[in-house]
C-alpha positions as CSV (number, residue, x, y, z in Angstrom):
1,M,-0.2,0.1,-0.2
2,I,1.2,3.7,-0.8
3,K,1.3,6.2,2.0
4,L,1.3,9.9,2.0
5,R,3.7,10.4,5.1
6,L,6.4,12.9,6.4
7,K,10.0,12.2,5.5
8,R,12.2,13.8,8.4
9,Y,15.2,16.3,7.4
10,G,17.5,19.1,8.8
11,K,19.4,19.4,12.0
12,K,18.6,18.5,15.5
13,R,16.0,20.5,16.6
14,E,15.5,22.1,13.7
15,A,13.6,19.9,12.2
16,S,11.4,20.0,8.4
17,Y,9.6,17.6,6.7
18,R,9.1,16.6,3.1
19,V,5.6,14.9,2.0
20,V,6.2,11.7,0.2
21,A,4.5,9.0,-1.6
22,I,6.4,6.0,-0.3
23,N,5.5,2.0,0.6
24,S,3.7,1.6,3.7
25,R,6.5,-1.3,5.0
26,D,9.5,0.9,4.1
27,R,11.4,2.9,6.9
28,R,10.2,6.8,7.7
29,D,13.6,8.2,6.0
30,G,13.6,5.5,3.1
31,R,13.8,6.3,-0.5
32,P,10.6,7.5,-1.5
33,L,8.3,6.7,-4.6
34,E,8.0,10.5,-4.8
35,E,8.8,13.9,-3.7
36,L,5.2,15.9,-3.3
37,G,5.7,18.8,-1.0
38,F,7.7,20.5,1.6
39,Y,6.3,21.2,5.5
40,N,8.3,23.0,8.1
41,P,6.7,23.2,11.5
42,R,8.1,26.2,12.9
43,T,7.2,28.7,10.5
44,D,4.3,26.8,9.3
45,E,5.6,26.9,5.8
46,T,4.3,24.5,3.3
47,R,4.9,23.9,-0.7
48,L,2.6,21.1,-1.9
49,D,2.5,19.9,-5.2
50,I,-1.3,19.8,-6.0
51,P,-1.5,17.8,-9.1
52,G,1.0,15.1,-8.1
53,L,-0.9,14.7,-4.6
54,V,-4.5,14.5,-6.6
55,K,-3.2,11.8,-8.9
56,R,-1.6,9.8,-5.6
57,L,-4.8,10.0,-3.5
58,Q,-7.0,8.8,-6.9
59,Q,-4.7,6.2,-7.5
60,G,-5.3,5.1,-3.9
61,A,-2.7,6.5,-1.6
62,Q,-3.7,6.8,2.1
63,P,-2.5,10.3,4.1
64,T,-1.5,9.8,7.3
65,D,-3.2,11.8,9.9
66,T,-0.7,14.6,10.3
67,V,-0.7,14.6,6.4
68,R,-4.5,14.7,5.9
69,R,-4.5,18.0,8.2
70,I,-1.9,19.5,5.9
71,L,-4.1,18.4,3.0
72,E,-7.3,19.6,4.4
73,K,-5.6,22.8,5.0
74,A,-4.6,23.4,1.3
75,N,-8.4,22.4,-0.1
76,V,-6.8,19.0,-1.8
77,F,-9.5,17.1,-1.0
78,E,-12.0,19.1,-2.7
79,Q,-9.8,19.2,-5.8
80,V,-10.1,15.3,-5.7
81,R,-14.0,15.3,-5.4
82,A,-13.8,17.8,-8.3
83,T,-11.9,15.9,-11.1
84,A,-13.6,12.5,-9.6
85,T,-17.2,14.2,-10.5
86,E,-15.8,15.2,-14.0
């Protein structure tokens, strides 16, 4: 199963995360199938590849709880629904 999850990088106590599509059995910082965005919790900055995320969600990728909240803030799920009804 493909998961959309966060991959940690950055210095100690200054973590940033990448939103990645990865096999659910792979380790957290393993090699992803695709990098789909960036999230910095210290500044609450996010940059997302919306078309890539929509494509992965339509293919059946399951987001983790944290990634789901990030995607809800960016209104990604509404775009998935909009493309599904077309």
